[in-house]
N, C-alpha and C positions, 0 to 999 in steps of 0.2 A: 444558446450554447449547444452546438451539435456534438455528439460523441466523436472522439478522435478514432479513426480507423486506420488500417494498414498493418497492424500487428495481428497476432493470432485471434484476438477478440477485441471488440470495441471497448473503449474507455469512457467513463463518465468524464465530463470536463474537469480539469484540475481543481482540486480543493472542494469538490462537491461529493455528495453522497445521497443515496436514496435509502432511507431506513425501511424496515419492514412495514411501517405504516404509510409509506409513500411520501414522507416529509423530507425536505432537504435539510441536511445537517452538516456541521463542521467535523470532518473526519479526524482532525488533530486531537480531539478530546477522547478518541477511542484507543490511543496508545501514547506512550512516552518514549522518547529517544534518548539513549545514552551513547557514549562513544563506542560501545561494543555491541549494542543490540537495540531492537525495537521491542518494547514491553507492552503487550496487549492486555486489555481488561478482561477479555473473554477469549476462548479458543477461536483461532482465526486461521483461515487459509489465505496465503498471500504469495505474490510473485513480485520480485523486484526486476525492473527493466532498466538497462542503460539507455542513454539518449539516442542510441542507434536502433532501439527497439528490440534488442536481444534480451531474452530472459537470462538473468545472471544468478538468481537465488530463489529458492522456494521454501515454503513452510506449510505444513498440513496440520490443522487442528492444534496449533502451537500457541503458547502464551509468550514466547520469545522468538524473535527473528534475528539470529546472529549476523553481525555486520563485519566481524573481524577478518574474513577472507576477502573482503571487497576493497578495491582501491578507493582512495578519497575521490569524491565527485558527487554529481547530481544524479539521482535515480528516480524512477517513477514506481510507486507502490500501488499495486492493485490488490485489494483485500476484500474478503467476505467473511462475515460471521453471522450466526443465526440471530444474535441479538441486535446487531447494528446494520445488517444488510451488506450491500456492496459499496465500496468507496475507492477513490483514487486520489492520490496526493503526491507531491514532490518530497523527496527525502534528500537533504544535504548531508552527506557522510564526511565527517572530519575527525579521523581517529586521533 
């Protein structure tokens, strides 16, 4: 699985993560999704991209990532936290 490129920075393959110890982990255990927000376990920097590769929302050192301003659809979350490292996963937003 090679990183996906073509946006501002390369992505890890979908559904993968490299934690600070270099182990592969499931990123979905690092947050919970509600109809209004993503709720992170630790302060997280994140960017949501639409499927055209445009950054549509940002969070810096946040525990919540509001989703209320977004249209329903599929998004790519790229996130980084000190505890969990960097990860990338798909988010299906259905308000």
